[in-house]
Backbone as XML, in Angstrom:
<?xml version="1.0"?>
<chain id="A" units="angstrom">
  <residue number="1" name="MET">
    <atom name="N" x="0.835" y="-1.181" z="0.000"/>
    <atom name="CA" x="0.000" y="0.000" z="0.000"/>
    <atom name="C" x="0.882" y="1.248" z="0.000"/>
  </residue>
  <residue number="2" name="ARG">
    <atom name="N" x="0.460" y="2.214" z="-0.794"/>
    <atom name="CA" x="1.151" y="3.496" z="-0.870"/>
    <atom name="C" x="0.108" y="4.601" z="-0.832"/>
  </residue>
  <residue number="3" name="THR">
    <atom name="N" x="0.563" y="5.798" z="-0.533"/>
    <atom name="CA" x="-0.370" y="6.920" z="-0.581"/>
    <atom name="C" x="-0.464" y="7.427" z="-2.015"/>
  </residue>
  <residue number="4" name="LEU">
    <atom name="N" x="-1.523" y="8.127" z="-2.306"/>
    <atom name="CA" x="-1.779" y="8.596" z="-3.665"/>
    <atom name="C" x="-0.661" y="9.507" z="-4.169"/>
  </residue>
  <residue number="5" name="ASN">
    <atom name="N" x="-0.095" y="10.324" z="-3.302"/>
    <atom name="CA" x="0.958" y="11.242" z="-3.755"/>
    <atom name="C" x="2.261" y="10.515" z="-4.095"/>
  </residue>
  <residue number="6" name="GLN">
    <atom name="N" x="2.411" y="9.250" z="-3.711"/>
    <atom name="CA" x="3.614" y="8.490" z="-4.031"/>
    <atom name="C" x="3.539" y="7.812" z="-5.397"/>
  </residue>
  <residue number="7" name="LEU">
    <atom name="N" x="2.364" y="7.782" z="-5.994"/>
    <atom name="CA" x="2.222" y="7.146" z="-7.304"/>
    <atom name="C" x="2.791" y="8.050" z="-8.390"/>
  </residue>
  <residue number="8" name="LYS">
    <atom name="N" x="3.267" y="7.449" z="-9.455"/>
    <atom name="CA" x="3.811" y="8.189" z="-10.592"/>
    <atom name="C" x="2.765" y="8.288" z="-11.690"/>
  </residue>
  <residue number="9" name="SER">
    <atom name="N" x="3.018" y="9.125" z="-12.664"/>
    <atom name="CA" x="2.107" y="9.264" z="-13.802"/>
    <atom name="C" x="1.901" y="7.913" z="-14.465"/>
  </residue>
  <residue number="10" name="GLY">
    <atom name="N" x="0.660" y="7.566" z="-14.717"/>
    <atom name="CA" x="0.324" y="6.294" z="-15.350"/>
    <atom name="C" x="0.008" y="5.187" z="-14.366"/>
  </residue>
  <residue number="11" name="ASP">
    <atom name="N" x="0.362" y="5.342" z="-13.085"/>
    <atom name="CA" x="0.042" y="4.327" z="-12.080"/>
    <atom name="C" x="-1.434" y="4.392" z="-11.714"/>
  </residue>
  <residue number="12" name="SER">
    <atom name="N" x="-1.969" y="3.252" z="-11.317"/>
    <atom name="CA" x="-3.364" y="3.215" z="-10.889"/>
    <atom name="C" x="-3.523" y="2.183" z="-9.783"/>
  </residue>
  <residue number="13" name="GLY">
    <atom name="N" x="-4.639" y="2.257" z="-9.108"/>
    <atom name="CA" x="-4.921" y="1.318" z="-8.034"/>
    <atom name="C" x="-6.284" y="1.580" z="-7.442"/>
  </residue>
  <residue number="14" name="GLU">
    <atom name="N" x="-6.574" y="0.871" z="-6.362"/>
    <atom name="CA" x="-7.880" y="0.973" z="-5.701"/>
    <atom name="C" x="-7.707" y="1.666" z="-4.357"/>
  </residue>
  <residue number="15" name="ILE">
    <atom name="N" x="-8.617" y="2.566" z="-4.046"/>
    <atom name="CA" x="-8.574" y="3.278" z="-2.777"/>
    <atom name="C" x="-8.993" y="2.311" z="-1.669"/>
  </residue>
  <residue number="16" name="VAL">
    <atom name="N" x="-8.126" y="2.154" z="-0.662"/>
    <atom name="CA" x="-8.421" y="1.227" z="0.436"/>
    <atom name="C" x="-8.617" y="1.942" z="1.769"/>
  </residue>
  <residue number="17" name="LYS">
    <atom name="N" x="-8.124" y="3.183" z="1.891"/>
    <atom name="CA" x="-8.254" y="3.898" z="3.158"/>
    <atom name="C" x="-8.133" y="5.388" z="2.903"/>
  </residue>
  <residue number="18" name="ILE">
    <atom name="N" x="-8.962" y="6.152" z="3.603"/>
    <atom name="CA" x="-8.870" y="7.608" z="3.562"/>
    <atom name="C" x="-8.803" y="8.076" z="5.013"/>
  </residue>
  <residue number="19" name="SER">
    <atom name="N" x="-7.679" y="8.665" z="5.391"/>
    <atom name="CA" x="-7.506" y="9.124" z="6.772"/>
    <atom name="C" x="-7.357" y="10.637" z="6.777"/>
  </residue>
  <residue number="20" name="CYS">
    <atom name="N" x="-8.468" y="11.319" z="7.049"/>
    <atom name="CA" x="-8.461" y="12.776" z="7.049"/>
    <atom name="C" x="-9.607" y="13.275" z="7.935"/>
  </residue>
  <residue number="21" name="PRO">
    <atom name="N" x="-9.627" y="14.571" z="8.236"/>
    <atom name="CA" x="-10.732" y="15.129" z="9.014"/>
    <atom name="C" x="-12.070" y="14.951" z="8.288"/>
  </residue>
  <residue number="22" name="HIS">
    <atom name="N" x="-13.146" y="14.929" z="9.061"/>
    <atom name="CA" x="-14.472" y="14.678" z="8.484"/>
    <atom name="C" x="-14.861" y="15.698" z="7.422"/>
  </residue>
  <residue number="23" name="THR">
    <atom name="N" x="-14.468" y="16.951" z="7.609"/>
    <atom name="CA" x="-14.838" y="17.963" z="6.614"/>
    <atom name="C" x="-14.206" y="17.656" z="5.258"/>
  </residue>
  <residue number="24" name="LEU">
    <atom name="N" x="-12.948" y="17.228" z="5.274"/>
    <atom name="CA" x="-12.277" y="16.876" z="4.017"/>
    <atom name="C" x="-12.852" y="15.574" z="3.449"/>
  </residue>
  <residue number="25" name="LEU">
    <atom name="N" x="-13.218" y="14.655" z="4.322"/>
    <atom name="CA" x="-13.807" y="13.397" z="3.868"/>
    <atom name="C" x="-15.125" y="13.645" z="3.137"/>
  </residue>
  <residue number="26" name="PHE">
    <atom name="N" x="-15.950" y="14.566" z="3.630"/>
    <atom name="CA" x="-17.199" y="14.904" z="2.952"/>
    <atom name="C" x="-16.931" y="15.489" z="1.566"/>
  </residue>
  <residue number="27" name="ARG">
    <atom name="N" x="-15.908" y="16.337" z="1.475"/>
    <atom name="CA" x="-15.540" y="16.943" z="0.181"/>
    <atom name="C" x="-15.085" y="15.869" z="-0.805"/>
  </residue>
  <residue number="28" name="MET">
    <atom name="N" x="-14.256" y="14.929" z="-0.329"/>
    <atom name="CA" x="-13.771" y="13.858" z="-1.206"/>
    <atom name="C" x="-14.914" y="12.952" z="-1.657"/>
  </residue>
  <residue number="29" name="ASN">
    <atom name="N" x="-15.827" y="12.648" z="-0.750"/>
    <atom name="CA" x="-16.989" y="11.834" z="-1.131"/>
    <atom name="C" x="-17.817" y="12.535" z="-2.201"/>
  </residue>
  <residue number="30" name="ALA">
    <atom name="N" x="-17.977" y="13.840" z="-2.077"/>
    <atom name="CA" x="-18.740" y="14.599" z="-3.073"/>
    <atom name="C" x="-18.064" y="14.564" z="-4.438"/>
  </residue>
  <residue number="31" name="LEU">
    <atom name="N" x="-16.730" y="14.454" z="-4.461"/>
    <atom name="CA" x="-15.988" y="14.388" z="-5.718"/>
    <atom name="C" x="-15.908" y="12.968" z="-6.281"/>
  </residue>
  <residue number="32" name="GLY">
    <atom name="N" x="-16.369" y="11.982" z="-5.509"/>
    <atom name="CA" x="-16.326" y="10.598" z="-5.972"/>
    <atom name="C" x="-15.122" y="9.823" z="-5.487"/>
  </residue>
  <residue number="33" name="ILE">
    <atom name="N" x="-14.322" y="10.436" z="-4.614"/>
    <atom name="CA" x="-13.144" y="9.765" z="-4.066"/>
    <atom name="C" x="-13.598" y="8.978" z="-2.837"/>
  </residue>
  <residue number="34" name="ARG">
    <atom name="N" x="-13.831" y="7.678" z="-3.038"/>
    <atom name="CA" x="-14.356" y="6.818" z="-1.981"/>
    <atom name="C" x="-13.577" y="5.515" z="-1.937"/>
  </residue>
  <residue number="35" name="ILE">
    <atom name="N" x="-13.652" y="4.832" z="-0.809"/>
    <atom name="CA" x="-13.022" y="3.525" z="-0.671"/>
    <atom name="C" x="-13.634" y="2.573" z="-1.690"/>
  </residue>
  <residue number="36" name="GLY">
    <atom name="N" x="-12.773" y="1.827" z="-2.378"/>
    <atom name="CA" x="-13.226" y="0.875" z="-3.388"/>
    <atom name="C" x="-13.165" y="1.404" z="-4.809"/>
  </residue>
  <residue number="37" name="GLN">
    <atom name="N" x="-13.022" y="2.705" z="-4.976"/>
    <atom name="CA" x="-12.950" y="3.300" z="-6.315"/>
    <atom name="C" x="-11.558" y="3.108" z="-6.901"/>
  </residue>
  <residue number="38" name="LYS">
    <atom name="N" x="-11.505" y="2.934" z="-8.212"/>
    <atom name="CA" x="-10.214" y="2.878" z="-8.907"/>
    <atom name="C" x="-9.789" y="4.300" z="-9.225"/>
  </residue>
  <residue number="39" name="VAL">
    <atom name="N" x="-8.496" y="4.561" z="-9.035"/>
    <atom name="CA" x="-7.955" y="5.886" z="-9.313"/>
    <atom name="C" x="-6.697" y="5.721" z="-10.162"/>
  </residue>
  <residue number="40" name="GLU">
    <atom name="N" x="-6.532" y="6.628" z="-11.115"/>
    <atom name="CA" x="-5.357" y="6.620" z="-11.986"/>
    <atom name="C" x="-4.705" y="7.992" z="-11.931"/>
  </residue>
  <residue number="41" name="VAL">
    <atom name="N" x="-3.391" y="8.020" z="-11.774"/>
    <atom name="CA" x="-2.650" y="9.280" z="-11.770"/>
    <atom name="C" x="-2.290" y="9.615" z="-13.209"/>
  </residue>
  <residue number="42" name="LEU">
    <atom name="N" x="-2.784" y="10.745" z="-13.694"/>
    <atom name="CA" x="-2.498" y="11.169" z="-15.062"/>
    <atom name="C" x="-1.217" y="11.998" z="-15.116"/>
  </residue>
  <residue number="43" name="ARG">
    <atom name="N" x="-1.023" y="12.896" z="-14.127"/>
    <atom name="CA" x="0.195" y="13.705" z="-14.044"/>
    <atom name="C" x="0.551" y="13.922" z="-12.591"/>
  </residue>
  <residue number="44" name="ASN">
    <atom name="N" x="1.844" y="13.808" z="-12.308"/>
    <atom name="CA" x="2.343" y="14.081" z="-10.971"/>
    <atom name="C" x="3.638" y="14.861" z="-11.103"/>
  </residue>
  <residue number="45" name="GLY">
    <atom name="N" x="3.527" y="16.187" z="-11.047"/>
    <atom name="CA" x="4.696" y="17.048" z="-11.179"/>
    <atom name="C" x="5.238" y="17.450" z="-9.814"/>
  </residue>
  <residue number="46" name="TRP">
    <atom name="N" x="6.392" y="18.110" z="-9.805"/>
    <atom name="CA" x="7.032" y="18.475" z="-8.540"/>
    <atom name="C" x="6.249" y="19.486" z="-7.742"/>
  </residue>
  <residue number="47" name="PHE">
    <atom name="N" x="5.914" y="20.603" z="-8.325"/>
    <atom name="CA" x="5.262" y="21.677" z="-7.575"/>
    <atom name="C" x="3.836" y="21.926" z="-8.057"/>
  </residue>
  <residue number="48" name="ARG">
    <atom name="N" x="3.167" y="20.875" z="-8.447"/>
    <atom name="CA" x="1.808" y="20.996" z="-8.964"/>
    <atom name="C" x="0.891" y="20.037" z="-8.222"/>
  </residue>
  <residue number="49" name="PRO">
    <atom name="N" x="-0.403" y="20.288" z="-8.291"/>
    <atom name="CA" x="-1.320" y="19.291" z="-7.736"/>
    <atom name="C" x="-1.345" y="18.046" z="-8.621"/>
  </residue>
  <residue number="50" name="LEU">
    <atom name="N" x="-1.860" y="16.959" z="-8.087"/>
    <atom name="CA" x="-1.965" y="15.718" z="-8.858"/>
    <atom name="C" x="-3.165" y="15.782" z="-9.792"/>
  </residue>
  <residue number="51" name="HIS">
    <atom name="N" x="-2.962" y="15.361" z="-11.009"/>
    <atom name="CA" x="-4.046" y="15.246" z="-11.983"/>
    <atom name="C" x="-4.449" y="13.775" z="-11.974"/>
  </residue>
  <residue number="52" name="ILE">
    <atom name="N" x="-5.675" y="13.487" z="-11.522"/>
    <atom name="CA" x="-6.115" y="12.101" z="-11.371"/>
    <atom name="C" x="-7.420" y="11.850" z="-12.110"/>
  </residue>
  <residue number="53" name="ARG">
    <atom name="N" x="-7.685" y="10.578" z="-12.335"/>
    <atom name="CA" x="-8.974" y="10.154" z="-12.895"/>
    <atom name="C" x="-9.584" y="9.155" z="-11.917"/>
  </residue>
  <residue number="54" name="VAL">
    <atom name="N" x="-10.793" y="9.455" z="-11.472"/>
    <atom name="CA" x="-11.554" y="8.550" z="-10.625"/>
    <atom name="C" x="-12.800" y="8.189" z="-11.412"/>
  </residue>
  <residue number="55" name="SER">
    <atom name="N" x="-12.935" y="6.908" z="-11.726"/>
    <atom name="CA" x="-14.020" y="6.439" z="-12.578"/>
    <atom name="C" x="-13.870" y="7.140" z="-13.934"/>
  </residue>
  <residue number="56" name="THR">
    <atom name="N" x="-14.821" y="7.978" z="-14.318"/>
    <atom name="CA" x="-14.724" y="8.675" z="-15.602"/>
    <atom name="C" x="-14.476" y="10.172" z="-15.423"/>
  </residue>
  <residue number="57" name="THR">
    <atom name="N" x="-14.208" y="10.597" z="-14.184"/>
    <atom name="CA" x="-14.038" y="12.012" z="-13.879"/>
    <atom name="C" x="-12.571" y="12.340" z="-13.664"/>
  </residue>
  <residue number="58" name="GLU">
    <atom name="N" x="-12.086" y="13.371" z="-14.349"/>
    <atom name="CA" x="-10.719" y="13.857" z="-14.148"/>
    <atom name="C" x="-10.768" y="15.066" z="-13.232"/>
  </residue>
  <residue number="59" name="MET">
    <atom name="N" x="-9.784" y="15.145" z="-12.312"/>
    <atom name="CA" x="-9.730" y="16.262" z="-11.376"/>
    <atom name="C" x="-8.305" y="16.474" z="-10.902"/>
  </residue>
  <residue number="60" name="PHE">
    <atom name="N" x="-8.090" y="17.600" z="-10.260"/>
    <atom name="CA" x="-6.814" y="17.903" z="-9.633"/>
    <atom name="C" x="-7.008" y="17.851" z="-8.130"/>
  </residue>
  <residue number="61" name="ILE">
    <atom name="N" x="-6.014" y="17.318" z="-7.411"/>
    <atom name="CA" x="-6.087" y="17.226" z="-5.963"/>
    <atom name="C" x="-4.758" y="17.696" z="-5.377"/>
  </residue>
  <residue number="62" name="ARG">
    <atom name="N" x="-4.839" y="18.443" z="-4.276"/>
    <atom name="CA" x="-3.620" y="18.929" z="-3.628"/>
    <atom name="C" x="-2.803" y="17.755" z="-3.096"/>
  </residue>
  <residue number="63" name="LYS">
    <atom name="N" x="-1.482" y="17.899" z="-3.142"/>
    <atom name="CA" x="-0.602" y="16.817" z="-2.664"/>
    <atom name="C" x="-0.787" y="16.559" z="-1.182"/>
  </residue>
  <residue number="64" name="LYS">
    <atom name="N" x="-1.057" y="17.601" z="-0.395"/>
    <atom name="CA" x="-1.245" y="17.394" z="1.040"/>
    <atom name="C" x="-2.519" y="16.597" z="1.312"/>
  </residue>
  <residue number="65" name="ASP">
    <atom name="N" x="-3.520" y="16.709" z="0.444"/>
    <atom name="CA" x="-4.731" y="15.886" z="0.579"/>
    <atom name="C" x="-4.481" y="14.478" z="0.066"/>
  </residue>
  <residue number="66" name="ALA">
    <atom name="N" x="-3.659" y="14.342" z="-0.964"/>
    <atom name="CA" x="-3.353" y="13.028" z="-1.541"/>
    <atom name="C" x="-2.562" y="12.155" z="-0.568"/>
  </residue>
  <residue number="67" name="LYS">
    <atom name="N" x="-1.867" y="12.770" z="0.385"/>
    <atom name="CA" x="-1.112" y="12.008" z="1.385"/>
    <atom name="C" x="-2.037" y="11.218" z="2.313"/>
  </residue>
  <residue number="68" name="ASN">
    <atom name="N" x="-3.311" y="11.597" z="2.363"/>
    <atom name="CA" x="-4.279" y="10.942" z="3.245"/>
    <atom name="C" x="-5.028" y="9.796" z="2.567"/>
  </residue>
  <residue number="69" name="ILE">
    <atom name="N" x="-4.751" y="9.545" z="1.285"/>
    <atom name="CA" x="-5.473" y="8.515" z="0.526"/>
    <atom name="C" x="-4.528" y="7.348" z="0.278"/>
  </residue>
  <residue number="70" name="TRP">
    <atom name="N" x="-4.872" y="6.184" z="0.809"/>
    <atom name="CA" x="-4.050" y="4.980" z="0.685"/>
    <atom name="C" x="-4.551" y="4.132" z="-0.472"/>
  </residue>
  <residue number="71" name="ILE">
    <atom name="N" x="-3.615" y="3.696" z="-1.328"/>
    <atom name="CA" x="-3.935" y="2.992" z="-2.564"/>
    <atom name="C" x="-3.302" y="1.604" z="-2.550"/>
  </residue>
  <residue number="72" name="ASP">
    <atom name="N" x="-4.053" y="0.615" z="-3.011"/>
    <atom name="CA" x="-3.518" y="-0.736" z="-3.229"/>
    <atom name="C" x="-3.275" y="-0.862" z="-4.721"/>
  </residue>
  <residue number="73" name="VAL">
    <atom name="N" x="-1.989" y="-0.940" z="-5.107"/>
    <atom name="CA" x="-1.634" y="-1.012" z="-6.540"/>
    <atom name="C" x="-1.579" y="-2.421" z="-7.046"/>
  </residue>
</chain>
């Protein structure tokens, strides 16, 4: 298991754990970031947010938030 921010461009996996405050958890659920969902990293640059695809939705997520999402690759 690795956190989402540790994945490289092109890597994908399944979300197995989200450890964050409830307010952030509600925001992630609203965006479709939930346990059991497949996530793919489209771009992971040094000083940029992560560009990810969850299901059929593409979005950007801050790296500090991505550290709270555990992925099984």
